N, C-alpha and C positions, 0 to 999 in steps of 0.2 A: 147421219147417225154418228153419235159419239158414245163411246163405251168407257166407263171408268170402273176401276177395281178398288173397292174401299174395304179396309179392315173392319171386322165386326167391332173392334174396340173403339172405333171412331163414330159410333152411332149418334152421339149428340151433335157433332160437327156436321154429319150427313143430314140430320133433320133440320139444322139451321140453314144449310145451303138449299135444301129442297123447298124451304119456305120463303126464299127470296122471290119476289113477285115475278121477275122475268123468267126465272127458272121454273117456278111452279106452273107457268103457262105452257111449258113444253110437254110433249108426250113423254111420259116417264114410265119405264118398265124396270122393275127391280127383281133380280133373280139371285138366289143363293148360289154360292160357288159349287154346291153339290151337283149342279147340272153337268159339271165337267169332272166330277169325282174328287173335288178338292174341298177343303174346309177352312173356315176362319175369315171369310170375307164375302162381300156381295158385289154383283155386277150391276151397275146403274147404266141403263141404255136410254139415251135422250135423243129425241127427234123433234125438229121444228125449224123455225127461221134462223138463219145464220147469226144474226145479231144477238139472239137469245142464247144460242149455242156458244158464242164467244164469251158471254158473261159466265156461262156454266163452266167453260174450260178454265177461265181465270180463277173461279172459286174452287173447283175440284182439284186443280193442280197442286194445291197445298196439302191435300189429304189423300190423294189417290196414289196407288202403286202402279208401276209400269206394267203394261200388258204387251206381250209379244204379239207379232202379227198373226202367227198361227193360232194363238189363243183367241184373238179377236175374230178370226174367220170361223172358229168353232162356235163362238157365241152368236155370231150373225146367223150361221146355219141353223142353230138351235131355235132362235127367235123366228126365223122364216118358216121352219117346219111347224112350230107351235101355231103360228098365224094361219098357215095353210090348213092345219087340222081344224082350227076353229071355223074357217070359211067353209070347208067341206062339210062340217057338221051342220052349220047353219043352212047350207045349200040343200041338204037332204031334208031339213025341217020345212023350209019355205019353198023348196024346189018347185 
């Protein structure tokens, strides 16, 4: 899992990168920074094969901002809780 922090002002660059073939084939989750009570940027969470993640790192490094480890941990926790909530909801429907 790779997490990138992209300023809202870099929307065009973000769209260009997300449309690159190798990157568009990754699992892509985009969350607004408001999930951590912040404003002005988005978190891009990517999952997939290492070779495609390498391409993504090369592209995103030019537009992403540094994310501290504790911030990464909070984002990962948020995504995991969100996924657990979805799985539990589906389990009660199809249980």
